[in-house]
A tleap script that builds the chain and sets N, CA, C and O, in Angstrom:
source leaprc.protein.ff14SB
mol = sequence {
  NMET LEU ALA PRO GLU GLU LEU GLU ALA LEU
  ASP ASN PHE ARG PHE GLN GLN ARG MET PRO
  SER ARG ALA ALA ALA VAL ARG GLU LEU LEU
  ARG LEU GLY LEU ALA SER VAL GLY ILE LYS
  PRO ALA ALA SER GLY VAL LYS SER GLY SER
  PHE GLY VAL LEU ASP GLY GLY ASN VAL ARG
  THR ASN SER SER CGLU
}
set mol.1.N position { 42.259 -274.686 7.163 }
set mol.1.CA position { 42.643 -275.390 8.337 }
set mol.1.C position { 42.855 -274.433 9.495 }
set mol.1.O position { 43.294 -273.299 9.300 }
set mol.2.N position { 42.550 -274.876 10.672 }
set mol.2.CA position { 42.784 -274.089 11.859 }
set mol.2.C position { 44.005 -274.649 12.571 }
set mol.2.O position { 44.251 -275.856 12.580 }
set mol.3.N position { 44.757 -273.743 13.163 }
set mol.3.CA position { 45.892 -274.164 13.980 }
set mol.3.C position { 45.328 -274.796 15.272 }
set mol.3.O position { 44.200 -274.487 15.655 }
set mol.4.N position { 46.062 -275.636 15.918 }
set mol.4.CA position { 45.574 -276.268 17.150 }
set mol.4.C position { 45.068 -275.245 18.167 }
set mol.4.O position { 44.049 -275.472 18.820 }
set mol.5.N position { 45.777 -274.117 18.303 }
set mol.5.CA position { 45.340 -273.106 19.287 }
set mol.5.C position { 44.013 -272.473 18.876 }
set mol.5.O position { 43.181 -272.169 19.730 }
set mol.6.N position { 43.812 -272.275 17.585 }
set mol.6.CA position { 42.527 -271.710 17.091 }
set mol.6.C position { 41.400 -272.701 17.292 }
set mol.6.O position { 40.293 -272.312 17.667 }
set mol.7.N position { 41.656 -273.949 17.054 }
set mol.7.CA position { 40.657 -274.996 17.279 }
set mol.7.C position { 40.272 -275.098 18.746 }
set mol.7.O position { 39.105 -275.300 19.083 }
set mol.8.N position { 41.269 -274.955 19.613 }
set mol.8.CA position { 41.011 -274.985 21.036 }
set mol.8.C position { 40.149 -273.797 21.458 }
set mol.8.O position { 39.225 -273.951 22.257 }
set mol.9.N position { 40.454 -272.600 20.915 }
set mol.9.CA position { 39.661 -271.384 21.219 }
set mol.9.C position { 38.218 -271.579 20.724 }
set mol.9.O position { 37.266 -271.214 21.415 }
set mol.10.N position { 38.065 -272.159 19.522 }
set mol.10.CA position { 36.739 -272.425 18.971 }
set mol.10.C position { 35.949 -273.377 19.859 }
set mol.10.O position { 34.776 -273.145 20.153 }
set mol.11.N position { 36.604 -274.442 20.277 }
set mol.11.CA position { 35.940 -275.435 21.144 }
set mol.11.C position { 35.585 -274.814 22.512 }
set mol.11.O position { 34.517 -275.086 23.060 }
set mol.12.N position { 36.483 -273.988 23.050 }
set mol.12.CA position { 36.198 -273.331 24.334 }
set mol.12.C position { 34.956 -272.457 24.191 }
set mol.12.O position { 34.065 -272.506 25.039 }
set mol.13.N position { 34.887 -271.644 23.106 }
set mol.13.CA position { 33.710 -270.824 22.833 }
set mol.13.C position { 32.463 -271.702 22.741 }
set mol.13.O position { 31.431 -271.432 23.354 }
set mol.14.N position { 32.603 -272.760 21.951 }
set mol.14.CA position { 31.468 -273.659 21.737 }
set mol.14.C position { 30.921 -274.204 23.049 }
set mol.14.O position { 29.713 -274.185 23.282 }
set mol.15.N position { 31.799 -274.682 23.889 }
set mol.15.CA position { 31.315 -275.311 25.150 }
set mol.15.C position { 30.794 -274.231 26.131 }
set mol.15.O position { 29.824 -274.476 26.849 }
set mol.16.N position { 31.424 -273.054 26.165 }
set mol.16.CA position { 30.925 -271.998 27.060 }
set mol.16.C position { 29.568 -271.519 26.637 }
set mol.16.O position { 28.748 -271.144 27.475 }
set mol.17.N position { 29.315 -271.525 25.344 }
set mol.17.CA position { 28.012 -271.042 24.821 }
set mol.17.C position { 27.026 -272.208 24.631 }
set mol.17.O position { 25.899 -272.000 24.180 }
set mol.18.N position { 27.440 -273.399 24.968 }
set mol.18.CA position { 26.606 -274.625 24.830 }
set mol.18.C position { 26.090 -274.783 23.421 }
set mol.18.O position { 24.903 -275.016 23.191 }
set mol.19.N position { 27.001 -274.653 22.490 }
set mol.19.CA position { 26.673 -274.833 21.078 }
set mol.19.C position { 26.641 -276.321 20.742 }
set mol.19.O position { 27.424 -277.088 21.302 }
set mol.20.N position { 25.768 -276.742 19.854 }
set mol.20.CA position { 25.628 -278.191 19.536 }
set mol.20.C position { 26.785 -278.714 18.676 }
set mol.20.O position { 27.032 -279.920 18.672 }
set mol.21.N position { 27.503 -277.848 17.946 }
set mol.21.CA position { 28.550 -278.332 17.050 }
set mol.21.C position { 29.566 -277.232 16.795 }
set mol.21.O position { 29.310 -276.061 17.077 }
set mol.22.N position { 30.724 -277.615 16.258 }
set mol.22.CA position { 31.706 -276.652 15.828 }
set mol.22.C position { 31.149 -275.747 14.737 }
set mol.22.O position { 31.407 -274.543 14.730 }
set mol.23.N position { 30.381 -276.327 13.811 }
set mol.23.CA position { 29.794 -275.508 12.747 }
set mol.23.C position { 28.875 -274.418 13.293 }
set mol.23.O position { 28.877 -273.290 12.800 }
set mol.24.N position { 28.100 -274.758 14.302 }
set mol.24.CA position { 27.225 -273.756 14.916 }
set mol.24.C position { 28.056 -272.669 15.569 }
set mol.24.O position { 27.696 -271.494 15.509 }
set mol.25.N position { 29.152 -273.041 16.185 }
set mol.25.CA position { 30.022 -272.060 16.825 }
set mol.25.C position { 30.678 -271.147 15.786 }
set mol.25.O position { 30.799 -269.941 15.999 }
set mol.26.N position { 31.095 -271.722 14.677 }
set mol.26.CA position { 31.694 -270.906 13.609 }
set mol.26.C position { 30.647 -269.931 13.046 }
set mol.26.O position { 30.952 -268.759 12.826 }
set mol.27.N position { 29.435 -270.405 12.816 }
set mol.27.CA position { 28.379 -269.532 12.280 }
set mol.27.C position { 28.106 -268.388 13.272 }
set mol.27.O position { 27.941 -267.240 12.861 }
set mol.28.N position { 28.059 -268.702 14.572 }
set mol.28.CA position { 27.802 -267.659 15.572 }
set mol.28.C position { 28.929 -266.654 15.609 }
set mol.28.O position { 28.680 -265.450 15.675 }
set mol.29.N position { 30.171 -267.126 15.568 }
set mol.29.CA position { 31.324 -266.207 15.590 }
set mol.29.C position { 31.326 -265.320 14.346 }
set mol.29.O position { 31.652 -264.135 14.426 }
set mol.30.N position { 30.960 -265.894 13.189 }
set mol.30.CA position { 30.877 -265.066 11.973 }
set mol.30.C position { 29.796 -264.005 12.141 }
set mol.30.O position { 30.010 -262.839 11.811 }
set mol.31.N position { 28.645 -264.405 12.650 }
set mol.31.CA position { 27.534 -263.482 12.863 }
set mol.31.C position { 27.969 -262.348 13.797 }
set mol.31.O position { 27.718 -261.175 13.520 }
set mol.32.N position { 28.614 -262.706 14.893 }
set mol.32.CA position { 29.079 -261.711 15.869 }
set mol.32.C position { 30.133 -260.771 15.250 }
set mol.32.O position { 30.090 -259.557 15.445 }
set mol.33.N position { 31.062 -261.353 14.514 }
set mol.33.CA position { 32.113 -260.548 13.874 }
set mol.33.C position { 31.562 -259.596 12.871 }
set mol.33.O position { 31.949 -258.428 12.848 }
set mol.34.N position { 30.658 -260.063 12.028 }
set mol.34.CA position { 30.047 -259.177 10.994 }
set mol.34.C position { 29.207 -258.113 11.661 }
set mol.34.O position { 29.219 -256.970 11.204 }
set mol.35.N position { 28.478 -258.426 12.720 }
set mol.35.CA position { 27.668 -257.451 13.444 }
set mol.35.C position { 28.550 -256.372 14.063 }
set mol.35.O position { 28.155 -255.210 14.163 }
set mol.36.N position { 29.767 -256.777 14.481 }
set mol.36.CA position { 30.649 -255.793 15.149 }
set mol.36.C position { 31.153 -254.717 14.171 }
set mol.36.O position { 31.591 -253.648 14.596 }
set mol.37.N position { 31.091 -255.000 12.881 }
set mol.37.CA position { 31.516 -253.996 11.919 }
set mol.37.C position { 30.337 -253.433 11.169 }
set mol.37.O position { 30.514 -252.756 10.157 }
set mol.38.N position { 29.115 -253.704 11.654 }
set mol.38.CA position { 27.926 -253.069 11.137 }
set mol.38.C position { 27.258 -253.801 9.988 }
set mol.38.O position { 26.386 -253.239 9.325 }
set mol.39.N position { 27.649 -255.044 9.740 }
set mol.39.CA position { 27.021 -255.803 8.658 }
set mol.39.C position { 25.892 -256.617 9.256 }
set mol.39.O position { 26.106 -257.429 10.156 }
set mol.40.N position { 24.703 -256.397 8.757 }
set mol.40.CA position { 23.517 -257.096 9.268 }
set mol.40.C position { 23.230 -258.316 8.427 }
set mol.40.O position { 23.516 -258.314 7.230 }
set mol.41.N position { 22.683 -259.344 9.007 }
set mol.41.CA position { 22.328 -260.542 8.222 }
set mol.41.C position { 21.212 -260.227 7.220 }
set mol.41.O position { 20.439 -259.286 7.400 }
set mol.42.N position { 21.153 -261.023 6.183 }
set mol.42.CA position { 20.120 -260.848 5.164 }
set mol.42.C position { 18.765 -261.186 5.772 }
set mol.42.O position { 18.664 -261.994 6.696 }
set mol.43.N position { 17.753 -260.568 5.247 }
set mol.43.CA position { 16.403 -260.868 5.697 }
set mol.43.C position { 16.021 -262.302 5.330 }
set mol.43.O position { 16.549 -262.870 4.374 }
set mol.44.N position { 15.139 -262.854 6.067 }
set mol.44.CA position { 14.647 -264.202 5.795 }
set mol.44.C position { 14.030 -264.257 4.412 }
set mol.44.O position { 13.290 -263.356 4.016 }
set mol.45.N position { 14.333 -265.306 3.687 }
set mol.45.CA position { 13.761 -265.505 2.380 }
set mol.45.C position { 14.528 -264.883 1.226 }
set mol.45.O position { 14.137 -265.065 0.073 }
set mol.46.N position { 15.602 -264.159 1.492 }
set mol.46.CA position { 16.384 -263.509 0.434 }
set mol.46.C position { 17.220 -264.593 -0.232 }
set mol.46.O position { 17.869 -265.388 0.447 }
set mol.47.N position { 17.204 -264.624 -1.561 }
set mol.47.CA position { 17.952 -265.630 -2.292 }
set mol.47.C position { 19.368 -265.155 -2.630 }
set mol.47.O position { 19.626 -263.960 -2.780 }
set mol.48.N position { 20.261 -266.116 -2.741 }
set mol.48.CA position { 21.657 -265.789 -2.997 }
set mol.48.C position { 21.834 -265.008 -4.284 }
set mol.48.O position { 22.785 -264.237 -4.409 }
set mol.49.N position { 20.945 -265.188 -5.236 }
set mol.49.CA position { 21.025 -264.445 -6.507 }
set mol.49.C position { 20.761 -262.954 -6.330 }
set mol.49.O position { 20.994 -262.170 -7.250 }
set mol.50.N position { 20.271 -262.553 -5.141 }
set mol.50.CA position { 20.001 -261.142 -4.876 }
set mol.50.C position { 21.276 -260.403 -4.490 }
set mol.50.O position { 21.256 -259.180 -4.352 }
set mol.51.N position { 22.380 -261.118 -4.313 }
set mol.51.CA position { 23.626 -260.504 -3.900 }
set mol.51.C position { 24.626 -260.531 -5.021 }
set mol.51.O position { 24.770 -261.541 -5.710 }
set mol.52.N position { 25.323 -259.426 -5.210 }
set mol.52.CA position { 26.318 -259.350 -6.259 }
set mol.52.C position { 27.424 -258.399 -5.914 }
set mol.52.O position { 27.375 -257.739 -4.876 }
set mol.53.N position { 28.390 -258.317 -6.736 }
set mol.53.CA position { 29.558 -257.438 -6.495 }
set mol.53.C position { 29.284 -256.040 -7.081 }
set mol.53.O position { 29.707 -255.038 -6.504 }
set mol.54.N position { 28.597 -255.971 -8.194 }
set mol.54.CA position { 28.383 -254.706 -8.893 }
set mol.54.C position { 27.014 -254.135 -8.594 }
set mol.54.O position { 26.114 -254.845 -8.147 }
set mol.55.N position { 26.868 -252.861 -8.841 }
set mol.55.CA position { 25.549 -252.160 -8.730 }
set mol.55.C position { 24.985 -252.211 -7.303 }
set mol.55.O position { 23.806 -252.493 -7.088 }
set mol.56.N position { 25.884 -251.922 -6.320 }
set mol.56.CA position { 25.409 -251.847 -4.939 }
set mol.56.C position { 24.861 -253.175 -4.403 }
set mol.56.O position { 24.010 -253.171 -3.514 }
set mol.57.N position { 25.327 -254.289 -4.921 }
set mol.57.CA position { 24.855 -255.560 -4.427 }
set mol.57.C position { 23.671 -256.108 -5.183 }
set mol.57.O position { 23.252 -257.237 -4.932 }
set mol.58.N position { 23.116 -255.335 -6.108 }
set mol.58.CA position { 21.958 -255.818 -6.880 }
set mol.58.C position { 22.462 -256.431 -8.166 }
set mol.58.O position { 23.257 -255.829 -8.888 }
set mol.59.N position { 22.008 -257.597 -8.437 }
set mol.59.CA position { 22.411 -258.274 -9.668 }
set mol.59.C position { 21.552 -257.761 -10.807 }
set mol.59.O position { 20.326 -257.751 -10.701 }
set mol.60.N position { 22.164 -257.344 -11.875 }
set mol.60.CA position { 21.412 -256.864 -13.059 }
set mol.60.C position { 21.101 -258.028 -13.948 }
set mol.60.O position { 21.949 -258.889 -14.183 }
set mol.61.N position { 19.910 -258.060 -14.436 }
set mol.61.CA position { 19.566 -259.067 -15.432 }
set mol.61.C position { 19.072 -258.372 -16.632 }
set mol.61.O position { 18.450 -257.312 -16.551 }
set mol.62.N position { 19.347 -258.970 -17.764 }
set mol.62.CA position { 18.889 -258.400 -19.052 }
set mol.62.C position { 17.892 -259.372 -19.652 }
set mol.62.O position { 18.250 -260.481 -20.050 }
set mol.63.N position { 16.658 -258.955 -19.714 }
set mol.63.CA position { 15.605 -259.815 -20.182 }
set mol.63.C position { 15.699 -260.125 -21.636 }
set mol.63.O position { 15.041 -261.062 -22.088 }
set mol.64.N position { 16.492 -259.386 -22.426 }
set mol.64.CA position { 16.589 -259.614 -23.824 }
set mol.64.C position { 17.629 -260.694 -24.174 }
set mol.64.O position { 17.743 -261.092 -25.333 }
set mol.65.N position { 18.368 -261.154 -23.190 }
set mol.65.CA position { 19.399 -262.186 -23.434 }
set mol.65.C position { 18.836 -263.555 -23.279 }
set mol.65.O position { 19.554 -264.541 -23.446 }
savepdb mol mol.pdb
quit
């Protein structure tokens, strides 16, 4: 949940940027925040199974299981 002040800030950002929805504004703010710390978005077509916690983000699979 967002506090009323946070929701107001989100809506202000949304309207200033002419975003179609709050969800679009949240996605854009996440993208901007992640970019500000050097995290780039995944390439197009990358599946969620390609991301993991161990092994540098690569999911290990064992074909014998």
